[in-house]
N, C-alpha and C positions, 0 to 999 in steps of 0.2 A: 504494500499497499506505499501510498505515495502522499505526502502531507501537505499541503497548504497549494495556494494558486501558482507561486513561485516554480514550487516543483512540479506540478503542472506544464507549467509553460517549459522550463528546462529540459521534461521528456519527452514533450510531445512529436518534436522531431523524431526520436527514436521509434515510440508509438506509430505515426503514421508511416514509416518506412516498413516496419513491421508488416501493417494493412496493404499498402503496397507491393510486398514480396507475396504473402499470402495470395493475392488476389491475382497473379502471375501465373502464379503456380497451377497446374491443370487440377482442377480440385472438383467433388462433389455426389451429389445423389440428382434424382432429377429433376428439373427445377422448378420455383414457384407453382403452379396450380395445376401440373400436366404428368402426364404417363408415358408410358413405353409398350411398344408392339415387339416381339422378338421371337423369331423361330429357324426351324432347319427346312429347306424343300428339298423331297426328295422325287426321283423317279420309280413311282406307285409300281412297278412291274420289278427292276431290279432293287431297288432300294439306296441306288447311287445319291451323293448329294446333285444336285443343278445348280451350277452356278448361271449367273446373268437372266434368273428370273424378276420381272419385274411383280414387286409387290405392292399395292398403291390401296389406299383407301381410300371409298368411291364417297364422290361429295365433298372433297380437299381436294389440297394442292401434295398432299402430306406423301411420300413413298420412297421405298428405295430396293436396291436391285441384290438376288444375293451372292455373295462371295463362292470364291473354289470353292470351299466345302459348303456349300449351299445355305449359310447361316445370311440370314439379315436381321437388323433390326429399324423400329422408326422410334424416332424420336420426337420429343415435342407435342404430345398429341394429349389434346382438351380432356377430360372425362365424359365419357358419354357412351352412348350404343352406335356401333358403325357397322356396314358392310365391307369389308377386305377380299382384296381379287388379287390372284394369283396367277401370271398368263407367260406364256414363252412360246416363239413357234415353232409349231411341229406339235405344241403338246395340248391338250384340252383345257382351258379357261377354267378355274375353280374359284367359286364364291363365297364368301363364308359369310352369314346375317347375324346380326344381335351379339357385333363381341364389344364386351363390357370392358371398359380402359376405364382404371380406377387412379387417380393421382397417386404419385410416389411409388406405383407400382409397373411390376413388368407383367404385361399380359403375353403368356406362351403360345402363340398360332403356330401351328406346323403343316404344311401341305406336302400331301403325295399327288403327284401330274401324271396322268395316263397318256401312253403315247400315242398321237391322233393319225391317221394314217387318210382320211377323209374329213370333210370338215363339217362339224356335229358342234352341237349348243352346249353353251357350259356349263356345269355341274357346281347348283347349288346345294350347299349344305349349312344346315343351322346350329351357332354355335352355342356348345353347354358350358357355362359356368363351371370351372374347378371346384370342386369340395375344397380343395387344400391351394392354398396359396405359398408356391413355395418358397418365394421373396421376403414371405413376412417376417422380420426380426422381432418386431417389437408385440404390445399388445393392445389392441386396436376392434375398432367396431364401423365395419363401411355400411351407410345406410344410402338408398336409392331411395329416391322420390317414389318410384312407380313398385319398389318392392314394400311399401310402408302404407300407401295410400288408402290399403284397405282397414287400417288397423283404427278403432275409433281413437276419437281427441287428436290426431296428430296434426296439427296447425303449424308449428315453428319450429324453429332449433330447440327452443327448450321442451320442448314434447319430447322430442326425438333423444333426450340428455334422458330422458326417465327410462328410455330403452334400453341404457347399460346399466348393469348388475353392480357394479362398480363405481357408478355416480351416484351419490345418494344424497338431496335437498341442497344440491348444488355445490356436493361438497367429493372431490376427484381422489379415490382410494385413502380417504380418511385424513388429506388435506384441509387445510384451513378455508373459506372459501375467497376469493380472488386469488389464488394460485395455478388459475389454468389463465391459456391464451387464445384467443379465439381470433380467425383469418377468414379474411372473403375475399376469394379471388387471389389467395397470397397476398393480402394487404391485409394490416391489422383492423380490428374494430374495439380495443379497449379502451376504455375510458382511462387515463393515468392518474385521475387522482384517487378512483376507488378500486382500480385495475377489475370492473365489473364490464362488463360485455355493453358495447355503445347501445346496442339493438341485436334484438333474435330475428333473423330474416324466416320470412314467410316461406312455407314448402314449396307453393306453387313455384318461387323464382329458383330453385336449388336444385342441382344435379344429382350431387351426392355430398353427404357430410361422414367426414370420419370422426370419430370421439377415441383419441389415443391418449390411453391411460401408463402406459410405459414406455421407454424405447425411442419418445421421437427425437430425430436427427438432430444433428449441430447445425442446419439452420434455423431451428426455433430459440430464442434469448425469453427471457422474462416469464419463464415456464418452470414449476416444480411439479405439479401433481396433472398437468394432463395439455393436451391440445387439440382444439376443435378446428376443423379445416374446411371450410364451406367450400363447392365450388359451385356457381352460379350457370343456370343455361345458358345456350349460343345462341341465337338465331339459326337457322339451317340455309344453307346459301343455293339449293335450289325451289324449297317452297314456304309459305306461310301455315302454320300453325295457330292456334286458338283457344285457350281453356280458359273457362269462366266456372266457376264454386260460388255457388250462395247457399248458407248454411243458417238458421235459427232456432233460436232454443223459446220450448213454448214454455207459457207462463206458470209461475210457481215460484214458492219462498226458496231464500235460498240460506236458511239457518235453518238449523233444529230445534222444534220447542216452538210455543206458541206465538204468537205476533206479541211485541212487545208494549204495543199499544192497546194492550187487551185485558180489561179490568178485571173478567172474569179467570183471569192466569195469572196476575199480577196483584197481589194482597194489597196494598200501600194504594194502587188504582179505585180497587173498589171501595177500600173502605173510610179512603179521603173523597173520592167524587161522587158516590150511590150516598155513600151515609147521609143522614141529615145531621143538623146542625149539634146533636149532642154529643158525638165524638171529637169534632172543633170545640165544643165548650169544654167536655172535660178532659179531654186527652186521653193518654192511656189507660185505661183501667186496670189493668195491670202492671202498673208500675206504682209504688210506692209511694214515690210521690208525683204523681201527675201533673201537668201543667197542659192549658191550654192551648192547642195545637194553634190556632190563629195569631196567637203571639208570635208565632215564627217569620209571618209574612210580614212586608215591607219593614226591616228593623224595626218591627215589635209594634203590633196596629194598638198595642195596650194601651199607651200615650196619645192616642190621636182620638177625635172624634167625642170628644170631653168624657170621656170614659165612658160613652154608650155600648155597649156590649154588644148589643143587637146589629149597629151600625159596624162595628171593628169586624164582627163575624161576617156580615155582606159582605164587606170590603175585602176580607180574608178570602172567603171564596169564588169571589168574580175575580180578583187576582188570579188565584192557583189553577179555574178552569180558563183562564185566559193563557197562562202558563203551559196548561195540557191540555192544549187545543186539539190535539192530536189523537185525543182518545178515541177508540173502536177506528181507527184511521185503516182503511187497508191498503195493502200494499203486495209486491210479487206476482201482480199479471202484467208489468211490464215484457216486452220481448225484446230478448238481446239479439242482435245477428253480425254475420261478418258476409263480406264479398269480397273476393280476387277475382283480377283478372292477370292472365300472363299470356303475351303474344310474341312473336320473333319470328322473321324469315330475310329474304334477301332484298335489300334494296338497290344494288348494281348486282353486275358482275363480278364485283369484288370488294365489296359493303354489303355488311349482315349486321341485325340488330337483335335484340330482345328487352323486351319488358315488361314486369309486373307490379300491378300496383294492389293495394289491399287498405281496406278500410273495417275497422271494429270498433262495434258498439256495445257496451254492455254497460245493466245498473247495478250497483254495489249492491250486497246482501241488506242493508237498510236502506227508508228512502232516502234520495238528495235530489238535488235542484237540477241537477245534469248529470246524465251517463259520464262512465269512462270512456274514452275513446282514442282511438289508437291510427291515424295514417301512415302506411308504409309506401315508397317508392323504390325500383330497384331495376336498373337496368346494365346492359351493355353495347357497345358499338366495337365492330369488328372492321377492321380495315387491310386487304392486302395492298400493303404498298407496291411491294416487287413479286416477284416468284419467291424469293427468298426474304421475304421483310414483311412484318406484320403489326400492325399498332392495334392494342385495345384501351379502351376508355368507358370502365365502368364506374357505377359508383351506388350508391344506397342513402334512403333518408327514413329515417322515422319521426314522426310529431303523436306524444303521448300527451293527454290532458285527465286526468286523476284527481277522483275525493280521494285524500287521506284523513282518516278518524284520528285523529291525536286520542293517544291510550286506549289504543284499539283492544290491547292486552293488560288492561288493569280495570279496577271498580270505577277509582277516581277518577280517569282517562274518559269513561263512557258517561261519567255524570257531565261531561262538559258538551256533548252533541247528542246526545239520545233523544233532547226535545229541542235542537237546535240545529235546523240544519243549512243555516247562513253563515254565521260567523262561528258556530261548533264547529266546522268543517274546513280543512284545508284546502286548498287549490293549488294543483301540481304541473307545471308543466315543463317537458322535455321534448327538444328538438337535438338531434344529431344526424349527422351527414358527413357521408364520404363520399370522396371521392379520387380516381388515380386512373394512371395511364401505363400501360406495360410495352415496351418496345421491344420486337425480338428478331435479332437478326441471322438468321443460317446461312453460316461459312463454306459448309459440308453437311455431307449427309450423316457426318460423326458429331458435328460441330455447331455449337450456335452460345450466343450468349444472349442478357435480357437486362435492359434497364427498365427500373420501374420507379415511381414517382408518385406518392400519393398525399392526402392530409385529410385529417378526423376532427370535426367540430363539434364539441359537444354542451349543450346548454341544458342547466339544471333550472327550474326557480320554484318556490313555495310562498306561498304568501296566504292569510287569513286573519281574520278579525278587524277592526277599526282603528286600529293601535298603528299609529304611524312608524315605518321602521328606525326611521333617525330623529333623535330629541337636537334639538336646537340648545345651543349654550345658554340660552334664558331661563331654561327651563331649570327649577328648583331643585335641588335632591330630594325633596318629597313628594316630588311630580306623581310619582306611584300610588301614591294614595290617594284613594277617592275611587267616583265611581269608573271611571277608565280603566282603573288597575282591577277592581274585583265588583262588578257589580253586585248591589246588595239583591238580589232575585232567588234569594233563599225561598225554601217550601219546608215544612214539618215530613216529605219523607227526604230531606237531606239532597235532592237532583237538583242542582243548579241550573239554568239557562241563560245567555247573551254573555256568558264568557271567555268564549273562544279560543282559541291558539295564537300564542305569542313568538312566532318564527316565521324568521321572514329568512329567505335563501335564494342568493342567485350567487352559479356554478360554472364559469366556462372554461373550458380546456382546446386546445390546438395541438394537432401531431401533425408534425410536416416529417414526412419519412422517406428516404431513398434506399436503393437497395440496385447493387447490380450485381450479376452472377455468371457466370462461364461454365458451360458445360460441354464436356468431350467426352464421347465412347472412345478410349485411347486403343484399348485392341477389346476383344469380345469378352474379355473376362473382367474388364476394369471401366466401370462409367464412373466419370469422377467430375465433382463440381465443386468451386471455392465462389466467395461473394461476401461482399462489405454491405452494411447496414447501419443509417447513419437515422437518428430521430433527434427532433429539436422540437422542445413544450412549452406552452403557454399556459400558465395555472392564473388563473383570476377570478380571485374569491370574494365577494362581499355579503355575508351575513350574519344576519342581527339576531339575537337569541337572548329569551326570555325579558323581552322588552317590557311587560308589565310588572316587573321586580329588580331581578337581579342584572340585567341590561348590560350582556355580552356581548362582544364584537367580533368577528371573523371577517378581515380584509386584509389579504394580502397578493401580492401578483411573485409570479419566479418564472425563469424562463432556464427550467433543465436541459442536457443535453446527457446524448448516449452515443455509442457505438460500437459496432462488432466484424470481427471477421470471422469467417467459419471456411471448414476445409472437411472436406468428407469423400468418399472413397466406397462405391458399391461392388464389390467383387463377387463374380458370378464362375462360380466352378459345378464340376459334375454333383459333387458330396457336400459344397458347402458356399453360402451365399451368406457374405458379411457387409454390413455396414459400418464403418469406421469413421469416427470422426474427430475434430476441435473446432474449441472455439471459443475466442478470447471478448470478453466485454470489456467496454470501457463507459463508464458516467460520472456525471458530475453535476452535483445539486444546484451551482451556482448561486448561493444564497449563506451568508455567513452566518454562523452561531453564536450562540451568547457563552462564555467562560463557566459564569457561576449563577448554578440556576436554580440556587436558594434566593439568590437579589438579582435577577438576569440584566432588569430596569436600572439600579443602582437604588439611590436613595430618594424619597418623595421629596417635590417643591416644599415650602411653607403653607400650602393649604391643602396639601396630600395626596399631590398627582405627581404620574412618574412620567419620565420622555423616554421612549422608547431608543431614540436614540443615543440615551448618556451611558447606554451598557456597554460593558468591553466585550467586542466581537471579535473572531478569527476567521480565517477564512476555513472550508472546510475541504476534505481530503478530496483525491480523484479515487475512486475506486475500480481496482482491474481484478478480473476475475478469469483462469483457464480454465476450460470444461473438457474434457474428455467425453465421447461417447460410443459405446460398443455395443453393435446388434447381428448374432449369428442365427444363421437358421440350416439345417442339416437336415436334407430333403432326405430320409431313409429310403422312399420308394415315391410313387405317385400318388400313395395313401396316406403316408406318414412323413410326420415333417416334427422335427425338437427347434427347440428356438430358446435361445436365452441372449439378456441383454443387459448393461450395466452400463448408467450416466451417470455424470454430475452434473445436476442443475441449480443455477441459479438466478435467484428472481430480488429485482429492484423493487423493495418496500412503496407501495403503492404513496403517491405525492401529499397524501392527506397527512404523512405521519412522518415527512423529511420537511417540507415548506411551509405549514398551515402556522396561523397564529391566533388566538384567541384573548382579547383582552378585556376589561370591565370599560364600557363607555363613560362610566362618572369620572374614575380615577385615572383609568391608563393602567390598570395594575395585570400583570400578568397571569393567564387562566392555563393556558396551554399552549406550548410551542413547538414546533418541530423540532426535528434533530437532522442537518443536514449532514450528521456525522453518521448517519444509519449505513452501516455494513450490508451487504446483500444476504439477502435470506438463501440457505444453501440445504439441497437435498443431493443424498448419493441412494441410488434408487437400484434394487435389483429387481431380475425377472426370468423365472426360467418356466417353460411352460412344452406342450405338444398340441399338432392335432392332425385326429385322426377322421378319416371317410372311415362312414362304419357301413355304406350303399346304401343304395335306395334312393340318395340325395341329403341322408342324414350325415353331421358332420360335428366332431365332439371337441372342443377345445377347452384346456385345462392350462393356466396359469397360478405360480403361487410367487410371490411378491414380499420385499421387506424396505423399508422406506425410513433411512436414519434421515432426521432434519433438524438442522443448527440454526442459530441467530436470526430464529423467530422476534418478531417484536413485541415488546412488552412494555403498556405505559409504568411509569413511576412517577411517585409526589415525594415533592420537596418542600418542607416547611422551617422556616426560619423565623424563630421565636419572636428576633428583634423587627424582622418585617411584618410579622401579622397576616400575613395571609399563605396559600400554598398554590404552588406550582406544577404542573404536569409537563411530562413530555417521554418520548417514547427510545428503547433501547433494546438490543438483542441481546436479551436475556432468557427468552423461554425455547423450548427445543418440543419434539413429540417421537415419539415411535409409534410406528403403524407395520402391520405385517397383516398376510389373510392370503387367503386363492380364492381362483376365479373357475366357474365351471360351465362353460356355454353348448348346450346341446339345440342345434339350428334343423333345419330342414328348407330348402330353397326352390327346390325342383318336385312337381306334381299337381293335383287337385288341391293335397293337403298340405300347407307351409305352416311352418310356425317354430316359433324357437324357447327353449329353457332356459332362463340365465339365472344364475345364482353364486352370491359374495360371502362367503364368510371374511370378516376384520374386527381388526383391536386397534384399538388408536388409543395410544396413552401421553400423557406429559402433565405439564400446568396448568393450562390456559389453553381453552378453546377458541380466545377471540384475543387481539390485541392489549382488551380494557378487562380481563376477567379477573384477573389477579395481579392485584398492586401492591408492589414495593412501597415504603413509606422511608421517605428518608430525614431525619429531625437534626437541626440544629440549634443548640441551647444558644445563651449568650455570650458564654464561653467561646464556642465556637467549634465544641465536639459535636461529631456529627453521632448519632444512632441510628440502629434500622429496624424498623416494624415489620415484619413478615407475616404479621397475624392474616392477610387475605391471601398469604401464598400457600395452596399447600405442602404441606411436612413430605409426602411424597408422592408418584405420579398418580396421576387419577386416569380414570376412562374419559376422555373428553366429551363432554353431552351432546356432541352431534353424534356419536359412534352408535351405530346400529349391529349387532354382531353377525346379524341373519339378514339376506334380501334375496329375495326369491320374485322373480319376473316371467310372467307366462304368456306367451300369446300364439293364436292359434287362429289359423284363416281356413276355412274351405270354400272352395270356387267351383260352380258346377259350370259343366259345359254346354254347348249350346243346344246337344237332342237328350239332356237332362231331364228325369223325372216324369209325369203324367203328363199325360195331352188332354188338353178342356176344349173342344171345338178347334180340334186340329193344332193349336199350338202348344209348346212346353212352358207351361207357366211358371216353372219355376227353375228355364235355364237362365244363363249367362248372371247367377246371382255369385254376393261372396256371404259368408257369417265368420264375423270374425269377432274374437272375446282376448281382452289384456287385463289380466289377474296380476296384483302384487300382493305379496306377504312377506313381511318385515319386525323384524323384532323392534321392540318401542327403546325412547331414549333411556339414557341412565338420568337418574335426579337422587339429590342428597334428601332424606327423611327426616322431618322436624325433630322426630325423636331421638336421633344420634346424628350432630350436627360435625362429628368429628368423623366421620366414614363419608366421605363425599363421594357424591355420586357412586353409591353403592347397590341402590336400587333401580330398579327401571319400570318404566311405562307400559303399559298393554301393548301388545303385538298388533299392528295395525292390519288390514286388508282393505283391499278393493279391487272391483270387478267390473269391466265397461262390456258392452254389447255393442256391434254394427251390423247392419245387412243391408246390403246394396243390392241392384238389380240394375244390369245395364240393358240400353237399347242399341242397336248398331245402327238403327235410322229412324232418326226423332225427327221431323221435317227436314231430314236433309243433313243432319247433324248426328252424332253419337251421343248419348246423354246416359248419365245414372243418377238416380235419385238412394237414397240412401236416411236410413233411421239410425238412432244412436240413442242409447241408454249409460248416462252414467252414474256410477253406485248404483250397481243393478241390486245388489241385495239390501239396499240401504245404511251398509257400515258406519256408525260414527267414529272419530279420528280425536282424541282428545286435544284441547287449545295446549301445548307445551308453555308457550311462553306466558301465557295466561295463571295456566294452575301449577307448573312447577320449576317455578325461579327458586333459584337455589335460598332457601331460608339463612338466616344470620339471629345471632343474637338479641339484637337489636331490630328486626325486622322477619319475625316468628313465620311469616307467610300463612296466614289464618286457612286460606282456603284450602292449602295441603294440609293442614291438620286435618281438616272435615272430611276432605275427600280420602284420607286411611281410616279413618275410626267409624264411619257412614257410608251407607251408599248414596251413592250421586243423587237421586230421585228421594231419597229420604226427604218427608216434606217438613220435618221437625230440624233434624240435623242434617239434612245433605248438603252438599257445597252447591248446588242448584239453589239454594236460598240463605246460603251461607252470610250474607251480607247482613242478616236481621241481626247477626249474634254477636253480643255484647255494646248494642244501643239499644237509646229506649226506645220502646213503642214496636209495634209489631208491624216494620213496613220492609217485608218480604217481597224480592225482586227477583223472578223467574231469570235466570241469567244465563238460558240455553244457547242462547246467540255467544258467550264470550266461553264457554265451556269446548264447542266443538270447535274445529277449525275447517271441516272439511264440507261439504252441502250435500242436501239431501239427496235422495236417486232426481233425475231430471232427464227429461227427452229433447234431441235435437233432430231439427229432418233436413234436410240439404241437396240441393241439385247441380250437375257438373253435365255442362255442355263442353263438346271438343267439336273444332271443325279447322 
């Protein structure tokens, strides 16, 4: 590691020299988002190799000629289905249809040509996708759009991830969220502020997606646990095709339990709304010291109307009815819908295009003024500049507007929005745009290079409540006291309204990326590639937090920079295929750090305000990391392949931990400070497995893995007794130990297809997130620092997202054109598909309030879900192909407990009362169950049915859709 900007400058010449040297070397795997077709051409009679045979991909300019040994290879083939033709004078041409090419894979396609003595037609053969991929050195799952469209609920890439057993709740093989990297057309779509995906592309725009959970190549950086590689469709050179998919959800309530506005189901409503004046006058008859309920209204009505009890009572009831004006309100009768359009084809002889548009409208689980909406657009234009030069311009855009329920997972939170759909609910707007171009120049049939330039812009804004986000200097320090801070709109049932939320967020990022790569088939056994990658970032954040009370401000800009070079050789021999790679990453935060975190801004001025500019700061270090990658495949036979891989993976922490700054808006005191000195998080991953073809289209894929994770980010708090405040920052203090195995049984061919995917995992460490196990450092008046590790487990614990077992089953049966009974001369059950998608997984670990020392020693109940889809296709529906489908989600109406609400970790000061009642009584116990637990410990029988909070999933729902293709 080099410390300081000056060191960076002194050594920059050496680093760029290394970059240049590596780029000039013959290097690599298949570049960008393309694959490779290779094989041998022989004489069908003698078996001798045939040199000089032309092998071409129809509808493209791609092709090759077989060499003296009959071998050929075609590089730079975009993923898709193709027709490949082999021809030679004196031999019958052979055409193979439905040849599938995957990104970063070699599709083996051999030809045996018959000698022709007379002119006859060509031989047409249907390609069969092999059950075993010989060159697969990683653990991954490739999903093609046409293979999963029959499965219920597969709408976008996020849904595809749920098909992988080793991806659970956004965690890839036991890693923290955000440890994966997403690419679209070879270009990153990751928000650098929090390492999340900028958007999830709709499946109508996707040719294929590969979910890699181990052994990804040296081309990919900033990923520890997985890579999601998305290939967009491209327009045909010969014809236009269009696909329209429309679907809607039948009306129905989206939460378990009764309506939240039903007095018959909520005792507090029935008590106060239907009861006449007696209960308002007398209060809770079961209380030792009953107090009139009407006194709780409007800051105590007992001091109004000259003490006239009847007037006070009438006013109290009128105010309560106004507050609860939605009593008996009906909801759940809204219709959700989604519409997608995908079209593509030739513009002229040298140019073709593809475009996909999508709109989704969904109503939240409780009434809101507006639905959640998402608009998405994706597309590309491909230009054949010359015979050997191609330019691709591609991009994607997603705009989302969502309702955010503050406190969705807490009782105190839902009090703010249950009866207030205006200021009680936040409005979130996100717009993310990616645009990039890729220039490919083929120097020879065995060599080409690519230059790629792309940009990603993200914008995320949240706002609610009438409170202004910025306070003028003239506002008194006691401004927060009064109706603007906390409106006195309480009632006897304790549920407020017009309180709203006081978070305002505005976060923007910009990523500009350049990549240059050089690919060459140096020999038939060596496909090598090398490249250089450069990313320049702009982070622009302006957030205002708790503006009604503590009033914190996050306002910072940063321009970090990172670069990398990579080198990889794919070696293919008869009994051995190896991917050997090396990657060098360099990154620099570009922001100075504060030396003394106990008093980072120094001393306050005479009125108690701090000046961030007066703190002692230093230049951050430049981080350099070398990462070797090795993957080996042993094809024992055409049906058996063993593989193993090792990788050293580095990930730069998300910039929210590196360059952020949160200060108090009144005194400028530091609250949270990012740490520009953070080192990369690292994972050493080991994976071994085998793939076995069982016959009949069945394939068994088994792999075991171990991950040693170090330098994970962890928050630490600093308290100086003289300063009188607490500062939080982030350090590389945490680690994780993850192990498990995966078994996948798949069947891809025939009328019956499906898969059984199972994962066993065991993930341990100190903390599941960067903020869950915070050490505290305290400096007393004498300068002595002591460490408080109360929040840090004394031994490794199961991470709270760990699920020991995860089983995913998909099964699809497709009927043929002449299948089933005939009615009036028609096969009514022909061209139909019946598909089931089921999941079974272990519960998550949690800490019982009965023994706080045994952290995450207990487990929540197992979770089950089954979805069903039935579709029927009409090949000629008014001149187009049409499919009509019906989906049932949560077929058996299973309930899944809301982990974030019910199983929060209890502490001595916060014992988590709901969890105590959950462990002692049945959920639906009318007197003691957690469904009504809020009544416990309160004066008065104000029971609230909280079914809508207890369960995180939706009840059974029905969806209908139609697809037109022409």
